[in-house]
C-alpha positions in Angstrom: 86.4 95.8 15.2 90.0 95.3 14.7 92.1 96.2 17.6 94.5 99.1 17.0 97.9 98.6 18.5 99.5 101.7 19.6 103.3 101.6 20.2 104.3 104.0 22.8 107.7 105.7 22.2 110.1 105.1 25.0 113.0 107.3 25.7 116.4 105.7 26.0 117.5 104.9 29.5 119.7 107.7 30.6 121.0 108.2 34.1 120.7 112.0 34.7 121.4 112.1 38.4 125.2 111.5 38.2 126.1 115.2 38.6 123.9 115.3 41.8 125.8 112.5 43.4 128.3 113.4 46.2 131.8 114.1 44.9 133.2 111.0 46.7 130.7 108.7 45.0 131.5 110.2 41.6 135.2 109.8 42.1 134.7 106.1 43.1 132.8 105.6 39.9 135.5 107.3 37.8 138.2 105.2 39.5 136.3 102.0 38.7 136.0 103.1 35.1 139.8 103.6 34.8 141.4 100.3 35.9 145.2 100.1 36.1 147.1 98.8 33.1 150.9 98.3 33.4 152.6 99.7 30.3 156.0 99.6 28.7 157.0 103.2 27.7 160.0 103.4 25.3 162.2 106.5 25.6 164.6 108.0 23.1 167.3 110.7 23.2 166.9 113.8 21.0 170.4 114.8 20.2 169.4 118.2 18.8 167.6 119.2 22.0 169.8 117.1 24.3 166.9 115.6 26.1 165.2 112.3 26.7 161.5 111.9 25.9 159.0 109.1 25.5 158.4 107.8 22.0 155.0 109.1 21.0 154.0 105.8 19.5 154.6 103.9 22.7 152.4 106.0 25.1 149.1 104.2 24.6 147.1 102.4 27.3 146.1 105.4 29.4 142.6 105.3 30.9 139.9 105.9 28.3 137.8 108.2 30.5 140.5 110.9 30.3 138.7 113.0 27.6 135.3 112.8 29.3 135.6 115.8 31.6 138.0 117.5 34.0 136.8 115.5 37.0 137.3 112.2 35.2 140.7 113.2 33.9 141.8 114.3 37.3 140.7 111.0 38.9 142.1 108.8 36.1 145.5 110.5 36.3 146.0 110.2 40.0 148.5 107.3 39.8 150.5 109.1 37.0 153.3 111.6 37.0 154.0 113.9 34.1 157.5 112.8 33.0 159.4 112.5 29.8 156.7 114.4 28.0 154.0 111.8 28.8 152.2 110.4 31.8 153.9 107.6 33.6 152.8 105.4 36.6 156.2 105.2 38.3 155.1 102.2 40.4 153.7 100.1 37.6 154.9 101.3 34.2 158.3 100.2 32.9 160.7 102.7 31.3 162.2 100.9 28.4 165.7 102.1 27.3 166.2 100.8 23.8 168.2 103.8 22.4 171.9 103.0 22.2 172.6 106.7 23.0 172.4 105.6 26.6 175.8 104.0 26.2 177.3 107.5 25.5 178.4 109.2 28.7 176.8 112.6 28.2 173.3 111.4 27.3 173.4 108.8 30.0 174.4 111.4 32.6 171.5 113.6 31.5 169.1 110.7 32.3 170.9 109.4 35.4 171.2 112.9 37.0 167.5 113.5 36.8 166.1 114.6 40.2 163.3 112.0 39.8 165.6 109.1 39.1 165.1 107.8 42.6 161.3 107.5 42.0 161.5 105.2 39.1 160.7 101.6 40.1 160.9 99.6 36.8 163.5 99.9 34.1 164.2 97.7 31.1 167.2 97.7 28.8 167.6 95.9 25.5 170.4 93.3 25.4 172.3 95.6 23.0 172.2 98.5 25.4 173.1 96.5 28.5 175.9 94.5 27.0 177.1 97.6 25.2 177.6 99.2 28.6 179.4 96.1 29.8 181.7 96.1 26.8 182.6 99.8 27.3 183.3 99.2 30.9 185.6 96.3 30.1 187.4 98.5 27.5 187.6 101.7 29.6 187.3 100.8 33.3 188.8 104.1 34.4 186.4 106.2 32.4 183.1 104.3 32.4 180.9 102.8 35.1 180.1 99.1 35.2 176.5 98.1 34.4 176.0 97.1 38.0 177.1 100.6 39.2 174.8 102.2 36.7 171.8 100.2 37.9 172.9 100.8 41.5 172.5 104.6 40.9 168.8 104.0 40.2 168.2 104.1 43.9 164.4 103.4 43.9 164.6 100.5 41.4 162.7 97.4 42.4 162.5 95.5 39.0 165.1 95.3 36.3 164.4 93.8 32.9 166.6 92.7 30.0 164.6 92.6 26.7 165.6 90.2 23.9 164.7 91.9 20.7 164.8 89.3 17.8 161.1 88.3 18.1 158.4 90.9 17.3 155.3 88.7 17.2 152.4 89.4 19.5 148.7 89.1 19.9 147.7 91.7 17.4 147.4 95.4 17.5 145.7 97.0 20.4 146.7 100.6 20.0 143.1 101.8 19.6 143.1 101.8 23.4 145.6 104.7 23.3 144.4 108.0 24.5 146.1 111.0 23.0 145.7 114.2 25.0 145.3 116.4 21.9 141.8 114.8 21.5 140.8 116.1 24.9 139.2 119.4 24.1 139.2 121.7 27.1 136.7 123.9 25.3 134.2 121.2 24.8 130.8 121.8 26.2 130.6 118.2 27.3 133.4 118.6 29.7 131.6 121.4 31.6 134.9 122.9 32.6 135.9 126.4 33.5 138.5 127.3 30.9 140.2 129.7 33.2 141.1 126.9 35.6 143.4 124.9 33.2 146.6 126.2 34.7 145.2 125.8 38.2 144.2 122.2 37.3 147.8 121.3 36.3 149.0 122.7 39.6 146.3 120.9 41.6 146.8 117.7 39.7 150.5 117.9 40.5 149.8 118.2 44.2 147.4 115.3 44.2 149.5 112.8 42.2 151.5 110.7 44.6 154.5 108.5 44.2 154.8 105.4 46.5 157.6 105.3 49.1 157.9 109.0 49.5 159.1 109.7 45.9 159.0 113.2 44.5 156.3 114.4 42.2 157.4 115.4 38.8 156.9 118.8 37.2 154.4 118.8 34.4 157.1 120.0 32.1 160.0 118.1 30.7 162.2 115.9 32.9 164.8 118.2 34.5 168.4 117.2 34.6 171.3 117.9 36.8 174.8 118.6 35.7 175.0 116.5 32.6 178.6 117.5 31.9 180.1 115.7 34.9 182.1 112.5 34.5 181.1 109.1 35.8 181.9 108.7 39.5 185.7 108.5 39.9 185.5 106.5 43.2 183.9 103.6 41.3 187.2 103.0 39.7 189.4 103.7 42.8 191.8 106.0 41.0 194.4 107.1 43.4 197.8 107.0 41.7 199.6 109.0 39.0 199.7 106.1 36.6 195.9 105.9 36.6 195.6 109.6 35.9 198.1 109.4 33.0 196.1 106.5 31.6 192.8 108.5 31.8 194.4 111.5 30.1 195.5 109.2 27.3 192.2 107.4 26.8 189.8 110.3 27.3 190.4 112.1 24.0 190.1 108.9 22.0 186.9 107.8 23.8 185.4 111.3 23.4 186.1 111.2 19.7 184.5 107.8 19.3 181.4 109.0 21.2 181.0 112.0 19.0 181.2 109.8 15.9 178.7 107.4 17.4 176.3 110.2 18.2 176.4 111.4 14.6 175.7 107.9 13.3 172.8 107.3 15.7 171.1 110.6 14.7 170.2 108.7 11.5 168.2 106.2 13.6 168.4 102.7 15.2 166.3 99.6 15.4 163.4 99.5 17.8 159.9 98.1 18.1 157.6 100.8 16.9 154.2 101.2 18.6 152.7 99.9 21.8 154.5 96.9 23.2 154.5 94.6 26.2 156.9 92.1 27.7 156.5 88.3 28.0 158.9 86.1 30.0 161.5 84.5 27.8 161.4 81.3 29.9 158.1 80.4 28.2 159.1 81.6 24.7 159.6 79.0 21.9 162.5 81.2 20.7 164.3 81.7 24.0 163.3 78.9 26.4 166.8 77.3 26.0 168.9 80.4 25.8 167.4 82.9 28.3 169.2 81.5 31.4 172.8 82.7 30.5 171.4 86.3 30.4 170.1 85.9 33.9 173.4 84.5 35.1 175.5 87.3 33.7 173.3 90.1 35.0 173.1 88.5 38.4 176.9 88.2 38.3 177.2 91.9 37.5 174.9 92.7 40.4 176.9 90.4 42.7 180.1 92.3 41.9 178.4 95.6 42.7 177.0 94.3 45.9 180.5 93.3 47.1 181.4 97.0 46.7 178.1 98.1 48.3 176.7 95.5 50.7 173.8 97.7 51.7 172.4 97.8 48.1 168.9 96.4 47.9 169.2 95.0 44.4 166.2 94.8 42.1 164.5 91.6 40.9 165.5 90.5 37.5 163.5 89.3 34.5 164.6 88.2 31.0 161.8 88.9 28.5 161.0 89.0 24.8 159.2 92.0 23.2 155.7 91.6 21.9 153.5 94.0 20.1 150.3 95.4 21.5 149.3 96.5 25.0 148.4 94.3 27.9 144.7 93.7 28.0 142.9 95.6 30.8 143.0 93.4 33.9 145.7 91.1 32.5 148.6 90.4 34.8 152.2 90.5 33.6 153.4 87.2 32.1 156.8 87.8 33.6 158.9 85.5 35.8 160.8 87.6 38.3 164.0 86.3 39.8 166.4 87.3 42.5 169.1 85.4 40.7 170.0 81.9 39.4 169.0 78.9 41.5 171.2 75.8 42.1 168.5 73.6 40.5 168.4 75.7 37.4 172.2 75.8 37.3 172.2 72.0 37.1 169.4 71.6 34.7 170.7 74.2 32.3 174.3 73.0 32.3 173.9 71.0 29.1 172.2 73.9 27.1 174.7 76.4 28.5 177.7 74.4 27.2 176.4 75.0 23.7 176.3 78.7 24.1 179.6 80.6 23.8 180.4 84.0 25.3 179.9 85.6 21.8 176.4 84.3 21.5 175.2 87.0 23.9 
């Protein structure tokens, strides 16, 4: 008699006891499921609204558990602050200023006068933005702050980056990791959330999010600005005589007119790397390995000049990087070489290559 094989159906393995776990255990599990990933968030100035905001295409890389449920979302967003119309980890994420509008006094003041400016730890400028500030200062020292003075006003800054933009290659697209909040349905039955608590959650989340070193917690709304109409600090330029006042009165209308014209031109757009990006140290780049050092020297020199005026300034570390497309992989450390400034050994070894680079090359 032939044996009859009976295949028993087996239910898929499902862990059904997760909701019964203590809250502390569940939060630990959510935290393990949302590892940190340092991001580069580009920001742009909207001239019509007179506000700075994050570029929507550069906000990927947030924890993927955010849409799961309110509890997961709350745990995943603990390191983040609602700022510039996105979520930013002020300790790990880099705010990347590639918009040349930053070189115009009014838009820059609107950013610099933010009440959360002192909480930002990492800022990057493109070479065009940074050296544009330097050129304006050299042309109008009575009206415009030096780059060192502008960086000095970012009181909480610990890392400063100059990004070289010619190269756009990277290790492929990785933007599928991005989590857009519009896909998180508060009404979803899978989230098991009380819909009436949405507003309370935002308030509660605001209270629980912390910023290292005693920084303030941002409002979930737009970045708030101080008096954006004020001029750059006059004491930076030591104006104390009538001749200086006359010179300011003569230069101010012309500079204001040029800034207005520049604003109108920039409304049409400017070059930037679209999409999620990351930084890679230029010292290891085949495109910049022999040209990155003069950038470090010049920025360090600008910081030296500022520190002479303000000896108590704790200046940020400096990195010269190239821009690459795609996000950092989860768990991947930044491939960035941070410097306090040039070293004597590098000054000697780079002398030959530096001789071939003129001032106009940068």
